[in-house]
VOBA-673571 format. One record per residue (C-alpha): residue number from 1; x, y, z; chain. Coordinates in steps of 0.25 Angstrom, whole numbers, plus 5000, padded with zeros to 4 digits. Each point is the difference from the previous one (the first is absolute). Example, Ala and Ser with C-alpha at 12.3 -4.5 7.8 and 13.67 -1.06 7.14 Angstrom:
BEGIN
+-----+------+------+------+--------+
: num :   c1 :   c2 :   c3 : cadena :
+-----+------+------+------+--------+
:   1 : 5049 : 4982 : 5031 :      A :
:   2 : 5006 : 5014 : 4998 :      A :
+-----+------+------+------+--------+
//
This chain:
BEGIN
+-----+------+------+------+--------+
: num :   c1 :   c2 :   c3 : cadena :
+-----+------+------+------+--------+
:   1 : 4964 : 4981 : 5126 :      A :
:   2 : 5017 : 5005 : 5005 :      A :
:   3 : 5000 : 5015 : 4995 :      A :
:   4 : 5014 : 5006 : 4996 :      A :
:   5 : 5002 : 5016 : 5000 :      A :
:   6 : 5010 : 5006 : 4992 :      A :
:   7 : 5000 : 5016 : 4999 :      A :
:   8 : 5005 : 5003 : 4988 :      A :
:   9 : 5004 : 5015 : 5000 :      A :
:  10 : 5011 : 5005 : 4989 :      A :
:  11 : 4996 : 4988 : 4991 :      A :
:  12 : 5010 : 4991 : 5005 :      A :
:  13 : 4997 : 4985 : 5000 :      A :
:  14 : 4999 : 4992 : 5013 :      A :
:  15 : 4998 : 4987 : 4995 :      A :
:  16 : 4995 : 4991 : 5013 :      A :
:  17 : 5007 : 4989 : 5004 :      A :
:  18 : 4987 : 4992 : 5004 :      A :
:  19 : 4995 : 4997 : 4986 :      A :
:  20 : 4988 : 4991 : 5005 :      A :
:  21 : 4993 : 5013 : 5005 :      A :
:  22 : 4985 : 5000 : 4998 :      A :
:  23 : 4998 : 5014 : 4998 :      A :
:  24 : 5010 : 5013 : 4998 :      A :
:  25 : 4997 : 5014 : 5004 :      A :
:  26 : 5007 : 5011 : 4993 :      A :
:  27 : 5000 : 5013 : 5004 :      A :
:  28 : 5004 : 5008 : 4986 :      A :
:  29 : 5007 : 5015 : 4998 :      A :
:  30 : 5003 : 5004 : 4987 :      A :
:  31 : 5009 : 4993 : 4994 :      A :
:  32 : 4995 : 4988 : 5008 :      A :
:  33 : 4991 : 4994 : 4988 :      A :
:  34 : 5012 : 4995 : 4992 :      A :
:  35 : 5002 : 4991 : 5015 :      A :
:  36 : 4986 : 4993 : 4996 :      A :
:  37 : 5003 : 4998 : 4987 :      A :
:  38 : 5014 : 4995 : 5004 :      A :
:  39 : 4991 : 4990 : 5008 :      A :
:  40 : 4992 : 4994 : 4992 :      A :
:  41 : 5012 : 4997 : 4990 :      A :
:  42 : 5007 : 4993 : 5010 :      A :
:  43 : 4998 : 4985 : 5002 :      A :
:  44 : 5003 : 5000 : 5015 :      A :
:  45 : 4989 : 5010 : 5001 :      A :
:  46 : 4990 : 5002 : 4990 :      A :
:  47 : 4991 : 4988 : 5006 :      A :
:  48 : 4997 : 5009 : 5013 :      A :
:  49 : 4988 : 5009 : 5000 :      A :
:  50 : 5003 : 5014 : 5001 :      A :
:  51 : 4994 : 5011 : 5008 :      A :
:  52 : 5003 : 5014 : 4993 :      A :
:  53 : 4997 : 5011 : 5012 :      A :
:  54 : 5003 : 5016 : 4995 :      A :
:  55 : 4996 : 5013 : 5004 :      A :
:  56 : 4994 : 5000 : 4985 :      A :
:  57 : 4989 : 4992 : 4994 :      A :
:  58 : 5004 : 4996 : 4987 :      A :
:  59 : 4992 : 4986 : 5000 :      A :
:  60 : 5003 : 4996 : 4985 :      A :
:  61 : 5015 : 5002 : 5001 :      A :
:  62 : 5001 : 4990 : 5013 :      A :
:  63 : 4992 : 4990 : 4992 :      A :
:  64 : 5006 : 5003 : 4987 :      A :
:  65 : 5013 : 4998 : 5005 :      A :
:  66 : 4997 : 4986 : 5008 :      A :
:  67 : 4994 : 5005 : 5015 :      A :
:  68 : 4989 : 4992 : 5005 :      A :
:  69 : 4994 : 5010 : 5009 :      A :
:  70 : 5002 : 5015 : 5000 :      A :
:  71 : 4998 : 5008 : 5012 :      A :
:  72 : 4999 : 5016 : 5002 :      A :
:  73 : 5005 : 5008 : 5012 :      A :
:  74 : 4995 : 5001 : 5011 :      A :
:  75 : 4997 : 4985 : 5000 :      A :
:  76 : 4992 : 4995 : 5013 :      A :
:  77 : 5000 : 4986 : 5005 :      A :
:  78 : 4990 : 4996 : 4995 :      A :
:  79 : 5002 : 5003 : 4986 :      A :
:  80 : 5014 : 4993 : 5002 :      A :
:  81 : 4992 : 4987 : 5004 :      A :
:  82 : 4993 : 5000 : 4989 :      A :
:  83 : 5008 : 5003 : 4991 :      A :
:  84 : 5007 : 4986 : 5005 :      A :
:  85 : 4988 : 4993 : 5001 :      A :
:  86 : 4997 : 5002 : 4986 :      A :
:  87 : 5014 : 4995 : 4996 :      A :
:  88 : 5000 : 4986 : 5010 :      A :
:  89 : 4986 : 4998 : 4993 :      A :
:  90 : 5007 : 5003 : 4986 :      A :
:  91 : 5003 : 4988 : 4991 :      A :
:  92 : 5014 : 4998 : 4995 :      A :
:  93 : 5004 : 5006 : 4989 :      A :
:  94 : 5002 : 4988 : 4988 :      A :
:  95 : 5012 : 5001 : 4993 :      A :
:  96 : 5000 : 4996 : 4985 :      A :
:  97 : 4995 : 4984 : 4998 :      A :
:  98 : 5009 : 4991 : 5002 :      A :
:  99 : 5008 : 4994 : 4985 :      A :
: 100 : 5010 : 5000 : 4993 :      A :
: 101 : 4999 : 5013 : 4992 :      A :
: 102 : 4997 : 5014 : 5008 :      A :
: 103 : 4986 : 5005 : 4996 :      A :
: 104 : 5000 : 5013 : 4988 :      A :
: 105 : 4994 : 5009 : 5003 :      A :
: 106 : 4997 : 5014 : 4992 :      A :
: 107 : 4999 : 5013 : 5005 :      A :
: 108 : 4996 : 5011 : 4992 :      A :
: 109 : 5003 : 5012 : 5007 :      A :
: 110 : 5006 : 5015 : 4995 :      A :
: 111 : 5003 : 5005 : 5016 :      A :
: 112 : 5014 : 4997 : 5003 :      A :
: 113 : 4997 : 4999 : 5016 :      A :
: 114 : 4988 : 4992 : 4997 :      A :
: 115 : 5008 : 4990 : 4992 :      A :
: 116 : 5012 : 4998 : 5008 :      A :
: 117 : 4989 : 4997 : 5011 :      A :
: 118 : 4995 : 4992 : 4994 :      A :
: 119 : 5012 : 4992 : 4994 :      A :
: 120 : 5007 : 4998 : 5012 :      A :
: 121 : 4989 : 4995 : 5009 :      A :
: 122 : 4996 : 4989 : 4989 :      A :
: 123 : 5015 : 4996 : 4997 :      A :
: 124 : 5002 : 4998 : 5014 :      A :
: 125 : 4987 : 4991 : 5002 :      A :
: 126 : 5007 : 4991 : 4988 :      A :
: 127 : 4992 : 5007 : 4988 :      A :
: 128 : 5008 : 5004 : 4988 :      A :
: 129 : 4994 : 5013 : 4994 :      A :
: 130 : 5001 : 5006 : 4987 :      A :
: 131 : 4997 : 5016 : 4997 :      A :
: 132 : 4991 : 5007 : 4990 :      A :
: 133 : 4998 : 5015 : 5002 :      A :
: 134 : 4986 : 5001 : 4991 :      A :
: 135 : 4988 : 4992 : 4997 :      A :
: 136 : 5005 : 4996 : 4987 :      A :
: 137 : 5014 : 4997 : 5003 :      A :
: 138 : 4993 : 4989 : 5009 :      A :
: 139 : 4991 : 4994 : 4992 :      A :
: 140 : 5014 : 4997 : 4989 :      A :
: 141 : 5008 : 4994 : 5013 :      A :
: 142 : 4988 : 4990 : 5005 :      A :
: 143 : 5000 : 4996 : 4986 :      A :
: 144 : 5015 : 4999 : 4998 :      A :
: 145 : 5002 : 4994 : 5014 :      A :
: 146 : 4988 : 4994 : 5004 :      A :
: 147 : 5001 : 5005 : 5016 :      A :
: 148 : 4992 : 4991 : 5010 :      A :
: 149 : 4991 : 5014 : 5005 :      A :
: 150 : 4999 : 5015 : 4995 :      A :
: 151 : 5002 : 5011 : 5011 :      A :
: 152 : 4992 : 5011 : 4991 :      A :
: 153 : 5001 : 5015 : 5006 :      A :
: 154 : 4988 : 5007 : 4992 :      A :
: 155 : 5004 : 5015 : 4998 :      A :
: 156 : 5014 : 4999 : 4992 :      A :
: 157 : 5002 : 5009 : 4989 :      A :
: 158 : 4999 : 4996 : 4986 :      A :
: 159 : 4994 : 4987 : 5001 :      A :
: 160 : 4991 : 5001 : 5012 :      A :
: 161 : 4997 : 4986 : 5007 :      A :
: 162 : 4986 : 4998 : 4996 :      A :
: 163 : 5006 : 5000 : 4985 :      A :
: 164 : 5011 : 4991 : 5005 :      A :
: 165 : 4991 : 4990 : 5005 :      A :
: 166 : 4990 : 5000 : 4989 :      A :
: 167 : 5013 : 4998 : 4991 :      A :
: 168 : 5003 : 4989 : 5008 :      A :
: 169 : 4988 : 4992 : 5002 :      A :
: 170 : 4998 : 5000 : 4983 :      A :
: 171 : 5011 : 4990 : 5000 :      A :
: 172 : 4993 : 4987 : 5002 :      A :
: 173 : 5012 : 4993 : 5005 :      A :
: 174 : 5001 : 5011 : 5013 :      A :
: 175 : 4984 : 5001 : 5002 :      A :
: 176 : 5002 : 4992 : 5013 :      A :
: 177 : 5013 : 5007 : 5005 :      A :
: 178 : 4999 : 5006 : 5012 :      A :
: 179 : 4999 : 5016 : 5001 :      A :
: 180 : 4998 : 5008 : 5013 :      A :
: 181 : 4998 : 5015 : 4997 :      A :
: 182 : 5003 : 5010 : 5009 :      A :
: 183 : 4996 : 5016 : 5000 :      A :
: 184 : 5004 : 5010 : 5009 :      A :
: 185 : 4989 : 5009 : 4995 :      A :
: 186 : 4988 : 4993 : 5004 :      A :
: 187 : 4986 : 5005 : 4993 :      A :
: 188 : 4988 : 4994 : 5001 :      A :
: 189 : 4998 : 4990 : 4989 :      A :
: 190 : 5015 : 4998 : 5000 :      A :
: 191 : 4998 : 4986 : 5005 :      A :
: 192 : 4989 : 4996 : 4989 :      A :
: 193 : 5010 : 5006 : 4989 :      A :
: 194 : 5012 : 4991 : 5003 :      A :
: 195 : 4992 : 4989 : 5003 :      A :
: 196 : 4993 : 5001 : 4985 :      A :
: 197 : 5014 : 5001 : 4996 :      A :
: 198 : 5005 : 4988 : 5004 :      A :
: 199 : 5003 : 5003 : 5014 :      A :
: 200 : 5001 : 4986 : 5009 :      A :
: 201 : 5001 : 5010 : 5012 :      A :
: 202 : 5000 : 5015 : 5003 :      A :
: 203 : 5007 : 5007 : 5012 :      A :
: 204 : 5000 : 5015 : 5003 :      A :
: 205 : 5014 : 5007 : 5004 :      A :
: 206 : 5004 : 4999 : 5011 :      A :
: 207 : 5003 : 4985 : 5000 :      A :
: 208 : 5003 : 4992 : 5011 :      A :
: 209 : 5010 : 4992 : 4994 :      A :
: 210 : 4996 : 4987 : 5009 :      A :
: 211 : 4985 : 5000 : 4995 :      A :
: 212 : 5007 : 5002 : 4985 :      A :
: 213 : 5009 : 4988 : 5004 :      A :
: 214 : 4988 : 4992 : 5003 :      A :
: 215 : 4991 : 5004 : 4988 :      A :
: 216 : 5013 : 4996 : 4991 :      A :
: 217 : 5002 : 4985 : 5008 :      A :
: 218 : 4985 : 4998 : 4999 :      A :
: 219 : 5000 : 5004 : 4984 :      A :
: 220 : 5012 : 4991 : 4998 :      A :
: 221 : 4995 : 4988 : 5005 :      A :
: 222 : 4984 : 5001 : 4992 :      A :
: 223 : 5001 : 4991 : 4987 :      A :
: 224 : 5005 : 5011 : 4988 :      A :
: 225 : 4986 : 4999 : 4994 :      A :
: 226 : 4991 : 5012 : 4997 :      A :
: 227 : 4989 : 5005 : 5010 :      A :
: 228 : 4993 : 5010 : 5007 :      A :
: 229 : 5009 : 5008 : 5010 :      A :
: 230 : 4997 : 4998 : 5015 :      A :
: 231 : 5004 : 5013 : 5005 :      A :
+-----+------+------+------+--------+
//
């Protein structure tokens, strides 16, 4: 696997001239997180898996911004080899299914930082995204816009994600709409509550965007008929 190393120490983007690298290792010092977002937003480099190396452990932020792996210093040879082996064995990140129209994803998220991360990532993968700020707005937009899939945060003000999913499922025309529930405060029984409310899949934050994209791809390829969730 060809490995390209870029050292980004002042938040300055050093985009690689070699864009067919198998992976990119980035040493991030504040404010270098902006560079990771830039790499994932640029069509020349977004396909390259990025390994974040940092003195402070912040895996949630690394994965939320699109990193494939996150290592905390001191990094041993064994840690690096193991991370690269996982990247080599990982499947390619799926893009939106081929077709004339871009699939519409309804994102229900009240946190601006999280919303930006999801919107940037999904847009880069070929999806159109519409944003709702609570479960009530999500249910209204689901009926009005008829998205291909819903990403529903569970903890939101006013109308939470559980109630939002119930309202969506109460509409017969949306009975088969795939809904992915996302929760930051995973508690015992949360998964069961989400699935009972109508979720098709469930993820606890921090979410690995690669795994989320794979789940979205799988759900969109299924026939649009209601059935028991598999995750």
